[in-house]
C-alpha positions in Angstrom: -9.5 -21.9 14.6 -8.0 -23.3 11.3 -11.5 -23.4 9.8 -12.2 -19.9 10.9 -9.0 -18.6 9.4 -9.3 -20.4 6.1 -12.9 -19.2 5.6 -11.7 -15.7 6.5 -8.9 -15.9 3.9 -11.4 -16.9 1.2 -13.6 -14.0 2.1 -10.6 -11.7 1.9 -9.8 -12.9 -1.6 -13.2 -11.9 -2.8 -13.3 -8.7 -0.8 -10.1 -7.5 -2.5 -12.0 -7.1 -5.8 -13.7 -4.1 -4.2 -10.5 -2.0 -4.0 -9.5 -2.8 -7.6 -12.9 -2.3 -9.3 -13.8 0.8 -7.3 -10.5 2.5 -8.2 -11.0 1.5 -11.8 -14.5 3.0 -11.8 -13.4 6.2 -10.1 -10.6 6.7 -12.7 -13.3 6.5 -15.4 -15.3 9.3 -13.7 -18.0 7.4 -12.0 -19.5 9.0 -8.8 -18.6 7.2 -5.6 -22.3 7.2 -4.4 -23.3 4.9 -7.2 -20.3 2.6 -6.6 -21.5 2.3 -3.0 -25.3 2.2 -3.2 -25.7 0.2 -6.4 -23.7 -2.6 -4.8 -26.3 -3.0 -2.1 -29.2 -2.7 -4.5 -27.7 -5.5 -6.7 -27.1 -7.5 -3.5 -30.7 -7.1 -2.4 -32.0 -8.3 -5.8 -29.6 -11.2 -6.1 -30.3 -12.4 -2.5 -34.1 -12.1 -2.9 -34.1 -14.0 -6.2 -31.8 -16.6 -4.8 -34.0 -17.3 -1.7 -37.1 -17.1 -3.8 -35.8 -20.0 -5.9 -34.3 -22.0 -3.1 -37.0 -21.5 -0.4 -39.7 -19.0 -0.5 -40.6 -19.8 3.1 -37.2 -18.6 4.3 -37.6 -15.3 2.5 -40.9 -14.7 4.2 -39.4 -15.6 7.6 -36.5 -13.1 6.9 -38.8 -10.2 6.2 -41.0 -11.1 9.2 -37.8 -10.9 11.3 -36.9 -7.5 9.8 -40.3 -6.1 10.5 -40.3 -7.4 14.1 -36.9 -5.8 14.8 -36.7 -3.1 12.1 -34.9 -0.6 14.3 -32.1 -3.1 15.2 -31.6 -4.2 11.5 -31.8 -0.6 10.2 -29.1 0.5 12.7 -26.9 -2.5 12.1 -27.2 -2.3 8.3 -26.7 1.4 8.2 -23.6 1.2 10.2 -22.1 -2.1 9.1 -23.0 -1.9 5.5 -24.0 1.7 4.7 -21.5 3.8 6.6 -18.7 1.3 6.0 -19.0 1.1 2.2 -19.9 4.7 1.6 -16.7 5.8 3.3 -14.6 3.2 1.4 -16.0 4.4 -2.0 -15.4 8.0 -1.0 -11.8 7.2 -0.3 -11.4 5.5 -3.7 -12.4 8.7 -5.3 -9.2 10.4 -4.1 -6.5 7.8 -3.8 -5.3 4.5 -5.4 -6.9 1.2 -4.3 -3.8 -0.1 -2.5 -3.8 3.0 -0.3 -7.4 2.3 0.6 -6.5 -1.4 1.2 -3.6 -0.4 3.5 -5.6 2.0 5.6 -8.4 -0.5 5.8 -6.2 -2.7 7.9 -6.9 -0.4 10.8 -10.0 -2.5 11.1 -7.8 -5.1 12.8 -7.2 -2.8 15.7 -10.6 -1.3 15.4 -12.2 -4.7 15.8 -10.4 -5.2 19.1 -11.6 -1.8 20.3 -15.2 -2.7 19.3 -15.0 -6.1 20.9 -13.5 -4.5 24.1 -16.5 -2.1 24.1 -18.8 -5.2 24.3 -16.9 -6.5 27.3 -14.5 -8.9 25.5 -11.0 -9.3 26.9 -7.8 -10.2 25.1 -4.3 -11.2 26.2 -1.4 -8.8 25.5 -0.3 -11.3 22.8 -3.5 -10.8 20.8 -2.9 -7.1 20.7 0.7 -7.7 19.7 -0.3 -10.0 16.8 -2.8 -7.4 15.6 -0.1 -4.7 15.6 2.3 -7.0 13.8 -0.3 -7.8 11.1 -1.1 -4.1 10.7 2.6 -3.2 10.5 3.3 -5.8 7.9 0.5 -4.8 5.5 1.5 -1.1 6.0 5.0 -1.9 4.9 3.7 -3.7 1.8 2.0 -0.6 0.6 4.2 2.1 2.1 6.9 0.7 -0.2 4.7 1.9 -3.1 4.0 5.4 -1.5 7.3 7.1 -2.1 6.1 9.4 -4.8 2.7 10.3 -3.3 1.9 13.6 -1.6 0.7 13.5 2.0 -2.5 15.3 1.1 -3.5 12.5 -1.2 -2.8 9.9 1.5 -4.8 11.9 4.0 -7.8 12.1 1.7 -7.9 8.3 1.5 -7.1 7.8 5.2 -9.8 9.7 7.1 -12.8 8.1 5.4 -11.3 4.6 5.7 -10.6 5.3 9.4 -14.3 5.7 9.9 -15.1 2.7 7.8 -12.7 0.6 9.9 -14.9 1.1 12.9 -18.3 0.9 11.2 -17.8 -2.6 9.7 -16.8 -4.5 12.9 -19.4 -2.5 14.9 -22.3 -3.5 12.6 -21.2 -7.1 12.5 -20.7 -7.4 16.2 -24.1 -6.0 16.9 -25.5 -9.0 14.9 -23.2 -11.4 16.7 -24.2 -10.1 20.1 -28.0 -10.3 19.3 -27.6 -13.8 18.0 -25.8 -14.8 21.2 -28.6 -13.3 23.4 -27.1 -10.1 24.6 -29.8 -8.9 27.0 -29.4 -5.3 25.9 -30.3 -6.2 22.3 -33.5 -7.6 20.7 -34.2 -11.3 20.8 -33.7 -12.0 17.1 -34.9 -15.3 15.5 -32.1 -17.8 16.0 -33.3 -20.1 13.3 -33.4 -17.4 10.7 -29.8 -16.4 11.4 -28.3 -19.8 11.1 -26.5 -18.9 7.8 -24.4 -15.9 6.8 -26.5 -15.7 3.6 -29.6 -14.7 5.5 -27.7 -12.3 7.8 -26.4 -10.5 4.7 -29.9 -10.1 3.3 -31.2 -8.7 6.6 -28.3 -6.2 6.9 -28.7 -5.2 3.2 -32.3 -4.6 3.7 -31.5 -2.6 6.8 -29.1 -0.4 4.8 -31.7 0.8 2.3 -33.0 3.8 4.3 -29.4 5.0 4.7 -28.9 4.9 0.9 -32.1 6.8 0.2 -31.2 9.5 2.7 -27.7 9.8 1.3 -29.1 10.2 -2.2 -31.4 13.0 -1.1 -28.5 14.8 0.5 -26.0 14.3 -2.4 -28.1 14.2 -5.6 -25.4 12.7 -7.8 -25.5 12.5 -11.6 -26.7 9.2 -13.0 -24.2 6.3 -13.4 -22.8 5.2 -16.8 -23.5 1.7 -18.1 -19.9 0.7 -17.5 -20.1 1.8 -13.8 -23.4 -0.1 -13.4 -21.8 -3.3 -14.8 -18.7 -2.8 -12.6 -20.7 -2.4 -9.5 -22.7 -5.6 -10.4 -19.4 -7.6 -10.3 -18.5 -6.0 -6.9 -21.9 -6.9 -5.6 -21.5 -10.5 -6.6 -17.9 -11.1 -5.6 -17.5 -8.9 -2.6 -21.1 -8.1 -1.4 -22.5 -11.7 -1.6 -19.7 -14.2 -1.7 -17.1 -12.5 0.5 -19.5 -11.1 3.0 -21.3 -14.5 3.4 -18.0 -16.2 3.9 -16.8 -13.6 6.4 -20.0 -13.8 8.5 -19.8 -17.6 8.4 -16.2 -17.4 9.7 -17.3 -15.2 12.6 -20.3 -17.5 13.3 -17.8 -20.4 13.7 -16.0 -18.4 16.4 -16.6 -19.6 20.0 -14.5 -17.1 21.9 -13.1 -13.6 21.7 -9.8 -14.7 20.4 -11.3 -16.6 17.5 -13.5 -13.5 16.7 -10.4 -11.3 16.6 -8.6 -13.9 14.4 -11.5 -14.0 11.9 -11.4 -10.2 11.7 -7.6 -10.3 11.3 -7.7 -12.5 8.3 -9.0 -9.5 6.4 -5.4 -8.2 6.5 -4.7 -10.5 3.5 -7.0 -8.3 1.4 -4.1 -5.9 0.9 -1.9 -8.7 -0.5 -4.7 -9.8 -2.9 -5.4 -6.2 -3.9 -1.8 -5.5 -4.6 -1.4 -8.5 -6.8 -4.6 -7.6 -8.6 -3.5 -4.0 -9.2 -0.1 -5.3 -10.5 -1.9 -7.6 -13.0 -4.8 -5.4 -14.1 -3.9 -1.8 -13.3 -0.1 -1.8 -13.9 1.0 -1.1 -10.3 4.7 -1.6 -9.6 5.9 -4.7 -7.7 7.0 -4.3 -4.1 10.6 -3.9 -3.2 12.6 -5.2 -0.2 10.3 -3.2 2.2 7.2 -4.7 0.7 8.5 -8.2 0.8 9.4 -7.7 4.4 5.9 -6.5 5.1 4.5 -9.7 3.5 6.6 -11.9 5.8 5.6 -9.9 8.9 1.9 -10.2 7.9 2.2 -14.0 7.4 4.0 -14.4 10.7 1.3 -12.4 12.5 -1.5 -14.5 11.0 0.3 -17.8 11.8 0.8 -16.5 15.4 -3.0 -16.2 15.7 -3.5 -19.9 14.8 -0.8 -21.0 17.2 -2.1 -18.8 20.0 -5.5 -20.7 20.1 -4.0 -24.2 19.9 
């Protein structure tokens, strides 16, 4: 459990760059579609080049796997990567990054709902820990929301609510297939031994989603600054963070550990808040925010103790 949690925390640190950089790009006028789609285009290029250098045979095996089960990987990639990140970037267009980060913590509860849909069961304590973590991170950012209008918060809440369900659903589809769920295709177990390979398959699966979305939106071309900013997001969040997170979930051996891995992502809001204070001039949290930090830490520690 400790290895699962520590790996999840490292993933959350890199994931937090998404909220800061996406908000910075939106303030400069960049369209949310490019912030979302270019990230996965960069990821695809980085991953293909990396595997080409490391082991060309692995790259060929991955694309064979995708072609054999293209419907599954397109569905998983479109939901877990496409729908998830498009909605997050849309939210960043309307509200500060810390609001997006706060609302994103709904994924803690959404993960339990998704896992429950796949037949997983949890004790009442697990639900209680998730509620405590969510309440804590909400307090951290609600302490900053005193001067915001509810319309602004709503514009950032609804898209992230959808994203909070898309991400665990896409990831859980892969986990279920890897663990031989009879209702899903028999994916190549050897190919999926590392999170790095799973990220490439899911990224490839999201490409039809981005092409379709472009045809529907027809956004103006991105600026050079936005293209460079998205490249950083792709590296830090898309490759490093996602690989770490998928590895954390791969370490899990039961439903409680899966839920704990997902819950570590609550720390994203703490990292994002510190980042916005340092780079975007956000105010520091008051007493309410500090109380939220303590509740969040207590909830995450409770996850570790629960499995021991």
